[in-house]
Backbone as a printed PyTorch tensor [residue, N CA C, xyz], in Angstrom:
tensor([[[  0.8100,  -1.2360,  -0.0600],
         [ -0.0060,  -0.0450,   0.0010],
         [  0.8460,   1.2090,  -0.0150]],

        [[  0.2670,   2.3120,  -0.5540],
         [  1.0400,   3.6120,  -0.5900],
         [  1.3480,   4.0540,   0.8160]],

        [[  2.3950,   4.8720,   0.9310],
         [  2.6570,   5.5720,   2.3380],
         [  1.6430,   6.5710,   2.6830]],

        [[  0.8760,   6.9600,   1.6620],
         [ -0.1460,   8.1100,   1.9080],
         [ -1.5950,   7.4540,   2.3090]],

        [[ -1.5980,   6.0680,   2.2830],
         [ -2.9560,   5.4600,   2.4320],
         [ -3.7490,   5.8530,   3.6450]],

        [[ -3.0520,   6.0380,   4.8130],
         [ -3.7140,   6.3600,   5.9210],
         [ -4.2700,   7.7250,   5.8950]],

        [[ -3.5250,   8.6320,   5.2890],
         [ -3.9520,  10.0390,   5.1310],
         [ -5.0870,  10.0840,   4.0910]],

        [[ -4.9310,   9.3870,   3.0530],
         [ -6.0410,   9.3790,   2.0450],
         [ -7.3330,   8.8640,   2.7620]],

        [[ -7.2060,   7.8170,   3.5630],
         [ -8.5400,   7.2160,   4.1820],
         [ -9.0410,   8.3120,   5.2320]],

        [[ -8.1360,   8.9450,   5.9450],
         [ -8.6280,   9.8540,   6.8920],
         [ -9.3540,  11.1090,   6.2860]],

        [[ -8.9370,  11.4220,   5.0390],
         [ -9.6030,  12.3810,   4.3740],
         [-10.8980,  12.0380,   3.4080]],

        [[-11.2410,  10.7120,   3.7070],
         [-12.3660,  10.1890,   3.0280],
         [-12.0460,   9.5950,   1.6970]],

        [[-10.7790,   9.3180,   1.4330],
         [-10.4310,   8.8320,   0.1100],
         [-10.2370,   7.3210,   0.0800]],

        [[ -9.9420,   6.9080,  -1.1980],
         [ -9.8050,   5.4090,  -1.2860],
         [ -8.4180,   5.3050,  -2.0750]],

        [[ -7.4700,   4.7590,  -1.4200],
         [ -6.1360,   4.4990,  -2.1200],
         [ -6.3290,   3.5270,  -3.3020]],

        [[ -5.4730,   3.7330,  -4.3250],
         [ -5.6810,   2.8050,  -5.4160],
         [ -4.9840,   1.4740,  -5.0300]],

        [[ -5.7940,   0.3710,  -5.2740],
         [ -5.4060,  -1.0010,  -4.6960],
         [ -4.2020,  -1.5750,  -5.5840]],

        [[ -3.6410,  -2.4920,  -5.0100],
         [ -2.4870,  -3.0880,  -5.6820],
         [ -2.7910,  -4.6340,  -6.0420]],

        [[ -3.9020,  -5.1830,  -5.6780],
         [ -4.3550,  -6.5120,  -5.9630],
         [ -5.7690,  -6.5920,  -6.5550]],

        [[ -5.9450,  -7.7170,  -7.2580],
         [ -7.2440,  -7.8290,  -7.8970],
         [ -8.4500,  -7.7970,  -6.9350]],

        [[ -8.3130,  -8.4410,  -5.7050],
         [ -9.4010,  -8.3300,  -4.7590],
         [ -9.5840,  -6.9470,  -4.2750]],

        [[ -8.4450,  -6.2400,  -4.0410],
         [ -8.5680,  -4.8560,  -3.7500],
         [ -9.2470,  -3.9440,  -4.8160]],

        [[ -9.0250,  -4.2160,  -6.0330],
         [ -9.6650,  -3.6310,  -7.1470],
         [-11.1390,  -3.8380,  -7.2540]],

        [[-11.5550,  -5.0480,  -6.8940],
         [-13.0940,  -5.2930,  -6.8080],
         [-13.6660,  -4.3480,  -5.6990]],

        [[-13.0520,  -4.3020,  -4.6260],
         [-13.5870,  -3.4500,  -3.4690],
         [-13.5480,  -1.9690,  -3.9420]],

        [[-12.5220,  -1.6540,  -4.4910],
         [-12.2800,  -0.2920,  -5.0350],
         [-13.5680,   0.0600,  -5.8390]],

        [[-13.9120,  -0.7390,  -6.9830],
         [-15.0210,  -0.3830,  -7.8030],
         [-16.2940,  -0.5060,  -6.9680]],

        [[-16.4800,  -1.3350,  -6.0420],
         [-17.6480,  -1.3500,  -5.3660],
         [-17.8790,  -0.1350,  -4.5060]],

        [[-16.7250,   0.3740,  -3.8930],
         [-16.7630,   1.6390,  -3.2650],
         [-17.2280,   2.7460,  -4.1380]],

        [[-16.8090,   2.7710,  -5.4060],
         [-17.1720,   3.7930,  -6.2670],
         [-18.6820,   3.6570,  -6.6500]],

        [[-19.1030,   2.4620,  -6.7900],
         [-20.6440,   2.2210,  -7.0050],
         [-21.3260,   2.8380,  -5.8270]],

        [[-20.9550,   2.6140,  -4.6770],
         [-21.6200,   3.0260,  -3.4160],
         [-21.6340,   4.6070,  -3.3720]],

        [[-20.4070,   5.1520,  -3.6090],
         [-20.3280,   6.6960,  -3.6210],
         [-21.2500,   7.2210,  -4.7270]],

        [[-21.3220,   6.5720,  -5.8730],
         [-22.2110,   7.1910,  -6.9680],
         [-23.6940,   7.1300,  -6.5110]],

        [[-24.0530,   6.0140,  -5.9430],
         [-25.4520,   5.8720,  -5.3940],
         [-25.8450,   6.8520,  -4.3390]],

        [[-24.9070,   7.2590,  -3.5220],
         [-25.1020,   8.3280,  -2.5000],
         [-25.0310,   9.6770,  -3.0090]],

        [[-24.6690,   9.8710,  -4.3020],
         [-24.4660,  11.1720,  -4.9020],
         [-23.3430,  11.9220,  -4.3460]],

        [[-22.2980,  11.2440,  -4.0010],
         [-21.0460,  11.8140,  -3.4870],
         [-20.0930,  12.3050,  -4.5780]],

        [[-19.3230,  13.3780,  -4.2240],
         [-18.2750,  13.8660,  -5.2210],
         [-17.2540,  12.7520,  -5.2300]],

        [[-16.6740,  12.5150,  -6.3460],
         [-15.4800,  11.6750,  -6.5160],
         [-14.3650,  12.3880,  -7.1380]],

        [[-13.2730,  12.6410,  -6.3680],
         [-12.0250,  13.3340,  -6.8440],
         [-10.9810,  12.2880,  -7.1820]],

        [[-10.4530,  12.3120,  -8.3840],
         [ -9.4530,  11.2480,  -8.7480],
         [ -8.2820,  12.0010,  -9.3390]],

        [[ -7.0280,  11.7020,  -8.9580],
         [ -5.8620,  11.9880,  -9.5690],
         [ -5.6020,  11.0980, -10.7230]],

        [[ -5.8500,  11.6020, -11.9410],
         [ -5.7660,  10.5860, -13.1430],
         [ -4.4150,  10.0790, -13.4410]],

        [[ -3.3170,  10.8080, -12.7600],
         [ -2.0590,  10.3140, -12.8890],
         [ -1.8360,   9.0630, -12.0440]],

        [[ -2.8080,   8.8390, -11.1800],
         [ -2.8100,   7.6960, -10.1460],
         [ -2.1090,   8.0340,  -8.8580]],

        [[ -1.4010,   9.0630,  -8.8160],
         [ -0.7190,   9.4090,  -7.7030],
         [ -0.4280,  10.9230,  -7.6420]],

        [[  0.0190,  11.4950,  -6.6110],
         [  0.4990,  12.8810,  -6.6080],
         [  1.9060,  12.9110,  -6.0700]],

        [[  2.5880,  13.9360,  -6.6400],
         [  3.9080,  14.2100,  -6.1860],
         [  3.9350,  15.6840,  -5.7670]],

        [[  4.2420,  15.9660,  -4.5560],
         [  4.3960,  17.3250,  -3.9850],
         [  5.0840,  18.2310,  -4.9100]],

        [[  4.3470,  19.3900,  -5.1200],
         [  4.9750,  20.4700,  -5.7730],
         [  5.6230,  20.1320,  -7.2420]],

        [[  5.1250,  19.0930,  -7.9230],
         [  5.7160,  18.7400,  -9.1870],
         [  4.8160,  19.4600, -10.2720]],

        [[  5.4230,  20.2280, -10.9760],
         [  4.6120,  21.0600, -12.0080],
         [  4.3280,  20.3110, -13.3150]],

        [[  5.2110,  19.6010, -14.0800],
         [  4.6930,  18.9890, -15.3250],
         [  3.5790,  18.0890, -15.1330]],

        [[  2.6730,  17.9870, -16.1130],
         [  1.4700,  17.1370, -16.0190],
         [  1.8870,  15.7200, -16.4160]],

        [[  1.9040,  14.7840, -15.6030],
         [  2.2370,  13.4470, -15.9030],
         [  1.1240,  12.7330, -16.8410]],

        [[  1.5090,  11.5790, -17.4300],
         [  0.5110,  10.9070, -18.1770],
         [ -0.6690,  10.4090, -17.3790]],

        [[ -1.8560,  10.4660, -17.8750],
         [ -3.1170,  10.0820, -17.2350],
         [ -3.4190,   8.5650, -17.5650]],

        [[ -4.0380,   7.9410, -16.5960],
         [ -4.5360,   6.5920, -16.8270],
         [ -5.9690,   6.6830, -17.2390]],

        [[ -6.4190,   5.7450, -18.0950],
         [ -7.7490,   5.7970, -18.6610],
         [ -8.8110,   5.4220, -17.6980]],

        [[ -8.5450,   4.8300, -16.5300],
         [ -9.5820,   4.4410, -15.6130],
         [-10.4520,   5.4910, -15.0850]],

        [[ -9.8340,   6.6940, -14.8620],
         [-10.5960,   7.8850, -14.4330],
         [-11.6620,   8.1570, -15.3520]],

        [[-11.3620,   8.1890, -16.6420],
         [-12.2960,   8.5970, -17.7380],
         [-13.2690,   7.4970, -18.0450]],

        [[-12.9330,   6.2230, -17.7620],
         [-13.9450,   5.0560, -17.8930],
         [-14.9070,   5.2000, -16.8520]],

        [[-14.4650,   5.4720, -15.6170],
         [-15.4270,   5.7550, -14.5710],
         [-16.3560,   6.8160, -14.8590]],

        [[-15.8460,   7.9140, -15.3080],
         [-16.8040,   8.9720, -15.5450],
         [-17.8560,   8.6600, -16.6470]],

        [[-17.3000,   7.8750, -17.6190],
         [-18.2130,   7.4420, -18.7190],
         [-19.2570,   6.5350, -18.1030]],

        [[-18.7900,   5.5030, -17.3050],
         [-19.7600,   4.5290, -16.7120],
         [-20.8540,   5.1210, -15.8680]],

        [[-20.4600,   6.0490, -15.1880],
         [-21.4040,   6.8500, -14.2410],
         [-22.1570,   8.0890, -14.8770]],

        [[-21.8650,   8.3400, -16.1380],
         [-22.1880,   9.4150, -16.8730],
         [-22.0490,  10.8500, -16.1600]],

        [[-20.8100,  10.8730, -15.7390],
         [-20.4270,  12.1390, -15.0290],
         [-19.3910,  13.0120, -15.7620]],

        [[-19.4500,  14.3590, -15.5670],
         [-18.4590,  15.0600, -16.2280],
         [-16.9900,  15.0040, -15.4870]],

        [[-16.0370,  15.1690, -16.1610],
         [-14.7250,  15.3780, -15.6170],
         [-14.4080,  16.8390, -15.4650]],

        [[-14.0270,  17.2350, -14.3240],
         [-13.7750,  18.7140, -14.1170],
         [-12.2470,  18.8310, -13.9070]],

        [[-11.6300,  19.3480, -14.8940],
         [-10.1340,  19.4740, -14.8470],
         [ -9.7190,  20.5360, -13.8040]],

        [[ -8.7490,  20.1900, -13.1210],
         [ -8.1660,  21.1400, -12.1120],
         [ -6.6690,  21.1120, -12.2230]],

        [[ -6.1240,  22.2660, -12.2210],
         [ -4.6190,  22.4370, -12.3370],
         [ -3.9900,  23.1610, -11.1280]],

        [[ -3.0070,  22.6080, -10.5230],
         [ -2.2620,  23.1820,  -9.4610],
         [ -1.1670,  23.9000, -10.0860]],

        [[ -0.8910,  25.1260,  -9.8310],
         [  0.3350,  25.7590, -10.1760],
         [  0.9800,  26.4260,  -8.9320]],

        [[  2.2940,  26.7540,  -8.9730],
         [  3.0580,  27.2320,  -7.7920],
         [  3.5970,  28.4500,  -7.9920]],

        [[  3.8390,  29.2090,  -6.8290],
         [  4.4070,  30.4480,  -6.7800],
         [  5.2420,  30.5960,  -5.5340]],

        [[  6.2340,  31.4540,  -5.5930],
         [  7.1540,  31.7210,  -4.4580],
         [  6.3510,  32.4420,  -3.3690]],

        [[  6.5570,  32.0880,  -2.0210],
         [  6.0410,  32.8510,  -0.9560],
         [  6.4800,  34.2700,  -0.8540]],

        [[  5.7550,  35.1780,  -0.5280],
         [  6.1940,  36.6090,  -0.4820],
         [  7.0580,  36.7790,   0.8290]],

        [[  7.6360,  38.0440,   0.8470],
         [  8.6520,  38.3050,   1.9370],
         [  8.0890,  37.9700,   3.4430]],

        [[  6.8540,  38.3310,   3.6250],
         [  6.2120,  38.1590,   4.9430],
         [  6.1870,  36.6430,   5.3470]],

        [[  5.7720,  35.8850,   4.4010],
         [  5.7210,  34.4560,   4.6640],
         [  7.0470,  33.8750,   4.7850]],

        [[  8.0290,  34.2900,   4.0090],
         [  9.4960,  33.9190,   4.1370],
         [ 10.0230,  34.2320,   5.5490]],

        [[  9.5850,  35.4690,   6.0010],
         [ 10.0590,  35.9540,   7.2570],
         [  9.5950,  34.9640,   8.3490]],

        [[  8.2870,  34.4170,   8.1880],
         [  7.8810,  33.4900,   9.1700],
         [  8.1420,  31.9300,   8.9820]],

        [[  9.1370,  31.7510,   8.0560],
         [  9.7330,  30.4800,   7.8070],
         [  9.0240,  29.6580,   6.8350]],

        [[  8.0350,  30.2480,   5.9910],
         [  7.2680,  29.3840,   4.9030],
         [  8.3120,  29.2060,   3.7800]],

        [[  8.6650,  27.9260,   3.6270],
         [  9.6460,  27.6260,   2.5160],
         [  8.9780,  26.9800,   1.3570]],

        [[  7.9120,  26.2520,   1.5090],
         [  7.2200,  25.6550,   0.3590],
         [  6.4760,  26.6380,  -0.4620]],

        [[  6.3310,  26.2930,  -1.7780],
         [  5.6750,  27.2360,  -2.5500],
         [  4.1550,  27.3930,  -2.2470]],

        [[  3.4820,  28.4390,  -2.6250],
         [  2.1910,  28.6480,  -2.4460],
         [  1.4920,  28.1180,  -3.7030]],

        [[  0.2000,  27.6030,  -3.4650],
         [ -0.5330,  26.7580,  -4.5560],
         [ -1.7860,  27.6550,  -5.1000]],

        [[ -1.8610,  27.6920,  -6.3650],
         [ -2.9520,  28.3070,  -7.1000],
         [ -3.8000,  27.1210,  -7.6800]],

        [[ -4.9810,  27.0190,  -7.4460],
         [ -5.8790,  26.0150,  -8.0720],
         [ -6.7670,  26.6880,  -9.1240]],

        [[ -6.6730,  26.2100, -10.3770],
         [ -7.4790,  26.7060, -11.4340],
         [ -8.4220,  25.5990, -11.9340]],

        [[ -9.7320,  25.9230, -12.0290],
         [-10.6740,  24.9190, -12.3980],
         [-11.1270,  25.1590, -13.7580]],

        [[-11.1360,  24.1490, -14.6210],
         [-11.5030,  24.2630, -15.9560],
         [-12.8560,  24.0010, -16.2520]],

        [[-13.1900,  23.9800, -17.6340],
         [-14.4700,  23.5090, -18.1180],
         [-14.7410,  22.0780, -18.0370]],

        [[-15.8680,  21.7080, -17.6960],
         [-16.1910,  20.0810, -17.5330],
         [-16.0520,  19.5230, -18.9000]],

        [[-15.4120,  18.3890, -18.8120],
         [-15.3140,  17.4580, -20.0420],
         [-16.3220,  16.4690, -20.0300]],

        [[-17.1680,  16.4680, -20.9950],
         [-18.3860,  15.5670, -21.1220],
         [-18.1040,  14.5100, -22.1920]],

        [[-18.6730,  13.3170, -21.9690],
         [-18.5880,  12.1960, -22.9100],
         [-19.4860,  12.5920, -24.1600]],

        [[-18.8090,  12.4090, -25.3460],
         [-19.4240,  12.6530, -26.5960],
         [-20.0590,  11.3070, -27.0170]],

        [[-21.2430,  10.8720, -26.4110],
         [-21.7460,   9.5410, -26.7040],
         [-22.5180,   9.3580, -27.9030]],

        [[-23.0080,  10.4600, -28.5910],
         [-23.8370,  10.3450, -29.7150],
         [-23.0460,  10.1120, -31.0500]],

        [[-21.8330,   9.7300, -31.0770],
         [-21.1700,   9.5540, -32.2310],
         [-20.9300,   8.1680, -32.7860]],

        [[-21.3460,   7.2100, -32.0870],
         [-21.1630,   5.8190, -32.4070],
         [-19.7450,   5.2150, -32.1200]],

        [[-19.0090,   5.9670, -31.4300],
         [-17.5760,   5.6070, -31.0940],
         [-17.6630,   4.6550, -29.9210]],

        [[-16.5800,   3.8800, -29.7830],
         [-16.5040,   2.9370, -28.6820],
         [-16.2370,   3.5860, -27.3470]],

        [[-16.5390,   2.8950, -26.2620],
         [-16.3050,   3.5000, -24.9390],
         [-14.7810,   3.8740, -24.7930]],

        [[-13.9620,   2.9100, -25.2820],
         [-12.5430,   3.1910, -25.1980],
         [-12.1370,   4.5670, -25.8820]],

        [[-12.6760,   4.7550, -27.1690],
         [-12.4440,   5.9170, -27.9810],
         [-12.8850,   7.2100, -27.2260]],

        [[-14.1450,   7.0780, -26.6740],
         [-14.8040,   8.2740, -25.9620],
         [-13.9420,   8.5150, -24.6550]],

        [[-13.5090,   7.5120, -23.9790],
         [-12.6660,   7.6840, -22.6900],
         [-11.3710,   8.3950, -23.1290]],

        [[-10.7500,   7.9660, -24.1890],
         [ -9.4410,   8.5750, -24.6660],
         [ -9.5830,   9.9190, -25.0290]],

        [[-10.6940,  10.3000, -25.8390],
         [-10.8770,  11.7430, -26.1290],
         [-11.0780,  12.5250, -24.9350]],

        [[-11.8620,  12.1120, -23.8810],
         [-12.0400,  12.7990, -22.6810],
         [-10.6390,  13.0780, -21.9660]],

        [[ -9.8340,  12.0270, -21.9720],
         [ -8.5690,  12.1000, -21.3060],
         [ -7.7100,  13.1990, -22.0080]],

        [[ -7.6650,  13.1220, -23.3610],
         [ -6.8710,  14.1180, -24.1270],
         [ -7.3740,  15.5900, -23.8670]],

        [[ -8.7240,  15.6530, -23.8460],
         [ -9.2060,  17.0470, -23.6600],
         [ -8.8470,  17.5400, -22.2340]],

        [[ -9.0410,  16.6910, -21.2490],
         [ -8.7510,  17.1240, -19.8320],
         [ -7.2540,  17.3810, -19.6920]],

        [[ -6.4110,  16.5920, -20.2620],
         [ -4.9750,  16.7410, -20.1000],
         [ -4.5450,  18.0790, -20.7280]],

        [[ -5.0280,  18.2980, -21.9380],
         [ -4.6800,  19.5880, -22.6810],
         [ -5.1340,  20.8290, -21.8900]],

        [[ -6.4090,  20.8090, -21.3560],
         [ -6.8340,  21.9450, -20.4850],
         [ -5.9490,  22.0980, -19.3690]],

        [[ -5.6270,  20.9500, -18.6640],
         [ -4.8420,  21.1190, -17.3780],
         [ -3.3860,  21.7360, -17.6830]],

        [[ -2.8520,  21.2950, -18.7500],
         [ -1.5270,  21.8640, -19.3200],
         [ -1.6890,  23.3680, -19.4580]],

        [[ -2.6750,  23.7580, -20.2760],
         [ -2.9330,  25.2210, -20.4840],
         [ -3.2310,  25.9830, -19.2360]],

        [[ -3.9750,  25.4440, -18.2820],
         [ -4.2860,  26.1750, -17.0860],
         [ -3.0240,  26.3670, -16.1510]],

        [[ -2.1770,  25.2600, -16.2170],
         [ -1.0280,  25.3390, -15.4270],
         [  0.1170,  26.1360, -16.0880]],

        [[ -0.0970,  26.6940, -17.3430],
         [  0.8850,  27.3770, -17.9790],
         [  2.0230,  26.6760, -18.5550]],

        [[  1.7950,  25.3270, -18.8700],
         [  2.8430,  24.5220, -19.3910],
         [  2.6630,  24.4330, -20.8860]],

        [[  3.8690,  24.9060, -21.5310],
         [  3.7920,  25.0160, -22.9480],
         [  4.4840,  23.8150, -23.6290]],

        [[  5.4890,  23.2410, -22.9850],
         [  6.1010,  22.0890, -23.5260],
         [  6.2260,  21.0830, -22.4120]],

        [[  5.2730,  20.1550, -22.4240],
         [  5.2780,  19.1090, -21.2920],
         [  6.2820,  18.0000, -21.7860]],

        [[  7.0650,  17.4840, -20.7800],
         [  7.9500,  16.4150, -21.1390],
         [  7.2410,  15.0510, -21.1660]],

        [[  6.1390,  14.9030, -20.6070],
         [  5.2890,  13.7160, -20.5860],
         [  4.1940,  13.6860, -21.6470]],

        [[  3.9630,  12.3820, -22.1670],
         [  2.8630,  12.1730, -22.9240],
         [  1.4460,  12.3160, -22.2740]],

        [[  0.4490,  12.4520, -22.9830],
         [ -0.8850,  12.6010, -22.2860],
         [ -1.3470,  11.3760, -21.5690]],

        [[ -0.9120,  10.1450, -22.1690],
         [ -1.3310,   8.8990, -21.4930],
         [ -0.1440,   7.8560, -21.8000]],

        [[ -0.2550,   6.7210, -21.0520],
         [  0.7510,   5.7820, -21.3040],
         [ -0.0490,   4.5050, -21.7730]]])
């Protein structure tokens, strides 16, 4: 399990499982959250790296879940800035965070495309939006693996 799993659970999250049995419980938990009309926040890169600016490749699972539940994907980009002189005076060394929220990405289901094609289009759209919102012009990572 990830070293963040306790923190993720304490915040009401579900860590990404590493076994098939865990994966079945993971999807059952998502079914339950959807039935209860709860918000579902997913890092489509499957993990987070503190203060890492480039947008890493996305996994398709996030977008397949959005398609399965007929939910929009709401792209969010974190960008970072230096703390000002007052914060530095009080010992703040980590960068300050700006969160930018993009336009919802919806599944284009009326085109006769496969679920995989639709999911991949959603992934590309969200990845591009997030790169733009974060101000990344040349990303070293591909949009998906």
